[in-house]
C-alpha positions as CSV (number, residue, x, y, z in Angstrom):
1,M,41.1,77.0,80.2
2,S,43.2,80.2,79.6
3,A,42.6,83.7,78.6
4,T,45.0,85.9,76.7
5,R,45.3,89.7,76.8
6,V,47.6,91.5,74.4
7,D,48.7,95.1,75.3
8,A,47.7,98.1,73.0
9,S,51.5,98.7,72.2
10,G,52.1,95.0,71.4
11,L,55.0,94.6,73.8
12,L,53.3,92.3,76.0
13,R,51.0,89.4,75.7
14,L,49.6,88.0,78.9
15,V,48.4,84.4,79.0
16,D,46.3,83.6,82.0
17,R,46.6,79.9,82.7
18,Q,45.3,77.8,85.5
19,G,48.2,78.0,88.2
20,G,49.9,81.0,86.9
21,L,50.6,83.6,84.4
22,R,52.7,83.7,81.3
23,A,53.9,87.1,80.1
24,E,55.1,87.1,76.7
25,L,57.4,90.0,75.8
26,S,58.1,91.2,72.4
27,G,59.5,94.1,70.4
28,R,62.1,96.5,71.5
29,W,62.4,96.9,75.4
30,V,64.6,100.0,75.4
31,V,64.7,103.3,76.9
32,A,63.1,104.9,73.7
33,N,59.7,102.9,74.6
34,V,60.0,103.3,78.2
35,A,56.6,105.0,78.4
36,G,54.8,102.1,76.6
37,L,56.9,99.6,78.6
38,E,55.3,101.0,81.7
39,R,51.8,101.1,80.6
40,A,52.3,97.4,79.3
41,L,53.3,96.2,82.5
42,T,50.3,97.5,84.4
43,A,48.6,94.6,83.1
44,L,50.2,92.3,85.9
45,P,48.6,92.4,89.1
46,G,52.1,93.0,91.0
47,E,52.5,96.1,88.6
48,S,49.1,97.8,88.6
49,R,49.1,101.2,90.0
50,K,45.7,100.2,91.7
51,G,47.0,97.2,93.1
52,G,45.9,94.6,90.4
53,G,44.3,91.3,91.6
54,P,45.8,89.1,94.2
55,V,48.9,87.3,93.3
56,G,48.8,84.5,96.2
57,G,51.1,81.7,95.5
58,R,50.7,81.8,91.7
59,A,53.6,81.5,89.3
60,L,54.6,84.1,86.6
61,E,56.9,83.1,83.7
62,I,58.2,85.9,81.8
63,D,59.4,84.9,78.3
64,L,61.8,86.9,76.6
65,S,62.2,84.8,73.3
66,A,60.4,87.2,71.2
67,V,62.3,90.4,72.3
68,E,64.2,92.1,69.5
69,A,66.5,94.4,71.7
70,I,66.7,94.9,75.4
71,D,68.7,97.5,77.3
72,T,69.3,98.4,80.8
73,V,66.2,100.2,81.2
74,G,64.2,97.1,79.8
75,A,66.2,94.7,81.8
76,W,65.6,96.6,85.0
77,L,62.0,96.7,84.3
78,V,62.1,92.8,83.8
79,H,63.8,92.5,87.1
80,R,61.6,94.9,89.0
81,T,58.6,93.0,87.8
82,A,60.0,89.6,89.1
83,A,61.1,91.0,92.1
84,R,57.8,92.6,92.9
85,W,56.0,89.3,92.0
86,Q,58.1,87.4,94.5
87,R,57.6,90.0,97.3
88,A,53.9,89.5,96.7
89,G,54.3,85.9,97.3
90,G,54.4,84.5,93.8
91,E,56.9,82.6,92.0
92,P,58.5,84.5,89.2
93,L,60.5,82.5,86.3
94,I,62.2,84.3,83.5
95,T,62.6,82.3,80.3
96,G,63.8,82.5,76.8
97,V,67.0,84.4,77.9
98,N,70.0,84.3,75.5
99,E,73.6,84.8,76.6
100,D,73.5,88.6,76.1
101,Y,70.1,89.2,78.0
102,E,71.3,86.9,80.9
103,V,74.5,88.9,81.8
104,L,72.6,92.3,81.4
105,L,69.9,91.0,83.9
106,G,72.7,89.6,86.1
107,Q,74.2,93.1,86.2
108,V,71.1,94.6,86.8
109,A,70.1,92.2,89.6
110,K,73.5,92.9,91.1
111,A,72.9,96.6,91.2
112,D,69.5,96.2,92.8
113,R,70.5,97.1,96.4
114,P,68.5,98.8,99.1
115,V,69.5,102.5,99.6
116,P,70.5,103.3,103.1
117,E,68.0,105.5,104.9
118,K,69.2,109.0,105.1
119,P,69.9,109.9,108.8
120,R,67.5,112.5,110.2
121,G,69.2,116.0,110.3
122,H,69.9,117.3,113.5
123,G,69.4,120.9,115.0
124,R,72.1,123.5,115.1
125,I,72.8,123.1,118.7
126,A,73.0,119.2,118.3
127,R,75.5,119.7,115.4
128,M,77.8,122.0,117.4
129,I,77.6,119.7,120.3
130,D,78.5,116.7,118.0
131,G,81.4,118.6,116.4
132,F,82.6,119.6,119.9
133,G,82.5,116.0,120.9
134,R,84.3,114.8,118.1
135,S,87.1,117.4,118.3
136,V,87.8,116.5,121.9
137,S,87.8,112.9,121.2
138,L,90.3,113.5,118.3
139,A,92.4,115.9,120.5
140,G,92.5,113.1,123.2
141,K,93.6,110.5,120.5
142,E,96.3,112.7,119.2
143,S,97.8,113.6,122.7
144,L,97.8,109.9,123.7
145,S,99.6,109.1,120.2
146,L,102.0,112.1,120.9
147,I,102.8,111.0,124.7
148,S,103.3,107.4,123.3
149,F,105.8,108.5,120.6
150,L,107.6,110.6,123.3
151,G,107.8,107.5,125.5
152,E,109.6,105.5,122.5
153,T,112.0,108.3,121.8
154,I,113.0,108.4,125.4
155,A,113.2,104.6,125.7
156,A,115.2,104.6,122.4
157,L,117.7,107.5,123.8
158,F,118.2,105.5,127.0
159,R,119.0,102.2,124.9
160,L,121.5,104.3,123.0
161,V,123.2,105.9,126.0
162,F,123.3,102.9,128.6
163,L,123.1,99.8,126.6
164,H,124.5,100.4,123.1
165,P,126.3,103.7,122.9
166,G,128.3,102.6,119.8
167,R,125.0,102.8,117.8
168,F,124.7,106.4,118.8
169,R,125.0,108.5,115.5
170,L,127.1,111.7,116.5
171,T,127.9,112.7,113.0
172,S,123.9,112.7,112.3
173,T,123.3,114.7,115.3
174,F,125.9,117.4,114.5
175,A,124.6,117.3,111.0
176,Q,121.1,118.2,112.2
177,A,122.4,120.8,114.9
178,Q,124.1,122.5,112.0
179,K,121.0,122.5,110.0
180,A,118.4,123.3,112.7
181,G,120.5,125.8,114.9
182,L,123.4,127.4,113.1
183,E,121.6,127.9,109.7
184,A,118.6,129.4,111.6
185,M,120.5,132.1,113.3
186,P,120.2,134.9,110.6
187,I,116.3,134.8,110.7
188,V,116.1,134.3,114.3
189,G,118.2,137.1,115.0
190,L,116.4,139.5,112.5
191,I,113.1,138.7,114.1
192,S,114.3,139.2,117.5
193,F,116.2,142.4,116.6
194,L,112.9,143.9,115.1
195,I,110.8,142.9,118.0
196,G,113.2,144.6,120.3
197,I,112.9,147.7,118.5
198,V,109.0,147.5,118.3
199,I,108.6,146.9,122.2
200,A,110.9,149.8,122.9
201,Y,109.3,152.0,120.6
202,Q,105.8,151.3,121.5
203,G,106.7,151.2,125.3
204,V,107.9,154.8,125.0
205,D,104.8,156.0,123.8
206,Q,102.8,154.4,126.7
207,L,105.6,155.3,129.3
208,A,105.9,158.8,128.2
209,M,102.3,159.7,129.8
210,F,103.6,158.9,133.2
211,G,106.9,160.5,132.6
212,A,108.6,157.1,133.1
213,Q,110.5,156.7,129.8
214,I,113.5,155.2,131.5
215,F,111.5,152.2,132.7
216,V,111.4,151.4,128.9
217,V,114.6,149.4,129.7
218,N,113.0,147.4,132.3
219,L,110.1,146.7,129.7
220,V,112.4,145.4,126.9
221,A,114.8,143.4,129.3
222,I,112.0,141.5,131.1
223,S,109.6,140.9,128.0
224,V,112.6,139.6,125.8
225,L,114.4,137.5,128.5
226,R,111.4,135.9,130.1
227,E,109.0,135.3,127.2
228,L,109.7,136.7,123.4
229,G,113.1,135.6,123.1
230,I,112.6,132.0,123.5
231,L,109.0,132.0,122.2
232,L,110.0,133.7,118.8
233,A,113.1,131.3,118.6
234,A,110.8,128.4,119.2
235,I,108.2,129.4,116.6
236,V,110.7,130.0,114.0
237,I,112.2,126.5,114.5
238,A,108.8,124.9,114.5
239,G,108.1,126.4,111.3
240,R,111.5,125.9,110.0
241,S,113.0,122.8,111.3
242,G,109.9,121.1,112.4
243,S,108.4,121.4,109.0
244,S,111.9,120.2,107.6
245,F,112.0,117.0,109.9
246,T,108.5,116.1,108.7
247,A,109.4,116.5,105.0
248,Q,112.5,114.7,105.3
249,I,111.2,111.5,107.1
250,G,108.0,111.8,104.9
251,S,110.0,111.5,101.7
252,M,111.9,108.6,103.1
253,K,108.7,106.9,104.2
254,L,107.4,107.4,100.5
255,N,110.6,105.8,99.1
256,E,110.2,102.9,101.4
257,E,113.7,103.7,102.9
258,V,112.2,103.4,106.5
259,D,110.8,100.1,105.7
260,A,114.4,99.1,104.3
261,M,115.9,100.2,107.7
262,R,113.3,97.9,109.5
263,T,114.1,95.2,107.2
264,L,118.2,95.7,107.9
265,G,117.3,95.5,111.6
266,L,117.7,99.1,112.3
267,D,115.3,101.2,114.5
268,P,113.9,104.3,112.6
269,I,113.5,106.0,116.0
270,E,117.2,105.5,116.9
271,V,118.4,106.4,113.5
272,L,116.0,109.2,112.5
273,V,114.3,110.7,115.6
274,V,117.0,110.4,118.4
275,P,119.6,112.6,116.5
276,R,117.0,115.4,115.6
277,V,115.7,115.5,119.1
278,L,119.1,115.6,120.6
279,A,120.4,118.3,118.0
280,L,117.2,120.5,118.7
281,M,117.8,120.2,122.5
282,I,121.1,121.4,122.2
283,M,120.8,124.2,119.6
284,L,117.5,125.9,120.9
285,P,118.9,127.2,124.2
286,C,121.6,128.5,122.0
287,L,119.3,130.2,119.6
288,A,117.4,131.3,122.7
289,F,120.3,133.1,124.2
290,F,121.1,134.6,120.6
291,A,117.6,135.7,120.2
292,D,117.7,137.5,123.8
293,M,121.0,139.4,123.0
294,M,119.6,140.6,119.7
295,G,116.1,141.5,121.1
296,L,118.0,143.6,124.0
297,T,120.2,145.1,121.2
298,G,117.2,146.2,119.1
299,G,115.8,147.8,122.2
300,M,119.1,149.5,123.4
301,L,119.5,150.9,119.9
302,M,115.9,152.1,119.6
303,S,116.1,153.8,123.2
304,W,119.3,155.5,122.1
305,G,117.8,156.8,118.9
306,V,114.3,157.9,120.5
307,L,115.1,159.0,124.1
308,G,119.0,159.5,123.8
309,I,119.6,156.9,126.4
310,P,123.3,156.0,125.8
311,P,124.3,152.5,125.4
312,D,126.2,152.5,128.8
313,V,123.2,153.9,130.7
314,F,121.2,151.2,129.2
315,M,123.4,148.5,130.2
316,N,123.7,150.0,133.7
317,R,120.0,150.0,134.0
318,L,119.5,146.6,132.7
319,A,121.9,145.2,135.2
320,D,119.8,146.9,137.9
321,S,116.4,145.8,136.5
322,V,116.9,142.1,136.0
323,S,118.6,139.2,137.8
324,W,119.9,135.9,136.6
325,K,116.3,134.5,137.4
326,T,114.9,136.7,134.8
327,F,117.2,135.1,132.1
328,A,116.9,131.6,133.4
329,V,113.2,131.6,133.2
330,G,113.5,131.9,129.6
331,I,116.3,129.6,128.9
332,V,114.9,126.8,131.0
333,K,112.1,126.4,128.6
334,A,114.0,125.8,125.6
335,P,115.0,122.0,125.9
336,F,111.1,121.3,126.6
337,F,110.2,123.3,123.6
338,A,112.8,121.6,121.6
339,V,111.7,118.0,122.4
340,T,108.2,119.2,121.5
341,I,108.9,120.6,118.0
342,A,111.2,117.7,117.3
343,V,108.8,114.9,118.5
344,V,105.8,116.4,116.7
345,G,107.8,116.9,113.3
346,C,109.4,113.3,113.4
347,L,106.0,111.8,114.3
348,E,104.0,113.7,111.4
349,G,106.9,112.6,109.2
350,L,106.5,108.7,110.1
351,R,102.7,109.2,109.5
352,V,103.2,110.1,105.7
353,E,101.6,107.4,103.5
354,G,100.0,107.2,100.1
355,S,101.5,110.0,97.8
356,S,103.5,113.4,97.9
357,E,100.2,115.2,98.8
358,S,100.5,113.3,102.4
359,V,103.9,114.8,102.7
360,G,102.3,118.5,102.4
361,Q,99.6,117.6,104.6
362,R,101.6,116.2,107.3
363,T,104.1,119.1,107.0
364,T,101.2,121.8,107.6
365,Q,99.9,119.8,110.6
366,S,103.5,119.5,112.1
367,V,104.1,123.2,111.9
368,V,100.4,124.0,113.2
369,K,100.7,121.4,116.2
370,G,104.3,122.6,116.9
371,I,103.4,126.2,117.3
372,F,100.2,125.5,119.1
373,L,102.0,123.1,121.7
374,V,104.8,125.7,122.1
375,I,102.4,128.3,123.0
376,V,100.6,126.1,125.4
377,L,103.7,125.0,127.2
378,D,104.9,128.6,127.3
379,A,101.5,129.4,129.1
380,A,101.9,126.5,131.4
381,F,105.4,127.7,132.5
382,S,104.1,131.3,132.9
383,I,101.6,130.1,135.3
384,F,104.0,127.7,137.2
385,F,106.6,130.5,137.6
386,A,104.0,132.9,138.9
387,T,102.9,130.3,141.3
388,V,106.3,129.8,142.8
389,G,107.1,133.4,142.9
390,I,109.9,133.3,140.2
């Protein structure tokens, strides 16, 4: 015994046989008929909006031999019907499939993947805590990476000095010293000169309220020699030479020159990093001294123009107000700032990968990190010198 039901649209003929159902599809199962297709499929127990009859272990044969055309929508409905029947405990079987239909049904079945559940949103405070934790974790990883790279650089330097001095690249070191040091003198000197003028001019306005204009010499000397001379020089070098290190090494990384060095048995740290670190260690103290002199010159000229303090009086007052310790506090920071700037610039350059866009991103990070670490080191030195009474 079997019972036959035909959908009003004529797209589905359902034959209820003993032991299972046979769904004979016909017509065009395409997106234009999607409304009729949905209505036709409600005749199946597994597709009925009200739940339909029980599926149990019954078989469902979906016959596509009479289908005139089928697109992705129709194939999806057939696949969905078979999948729902199987989940309900039945045994689906698709028959009458030609080669084109088989490929389309396979693609639809392949794309039928569960959508991951969207994580629940957190409140503003939870997001802030999460963001802070991620930032701290990232900062910790960056710090460890920087310290590790610094250790590799120091180890390479010791190898060159004590084990293989013949491999030391003196020409490269002097070339980098010229680019990072001598060619940076105009901009460092100009900025320091203008800062000296600004400090003297602003200091006069404040000291005039107390009738202590002569102490503008102390203000200019101490601020320039202890802090501003070396700090301005380091910031300029971080933006100029640090970014240059990153761009140069990053371009070499993209052109696979760094890989070629390793293939030839050369250590990129010995060839690229050590000369730049040494060059900056040599030149930044010289630039700091030059910045100090230019800053004092700017302050002296402004004091002469505004207060009428002659240069000889300014120099005598300068000798009385500062000692060699004041000068040494600024200069002693220079090698540490130089190592920080050079190591950060070279590390970011070696991290370049993918495309030229990565060079720009790493160059930006090099400048930002270099200036940030210089300021952090300067603050640490200030606290240290204040603690020991210098």
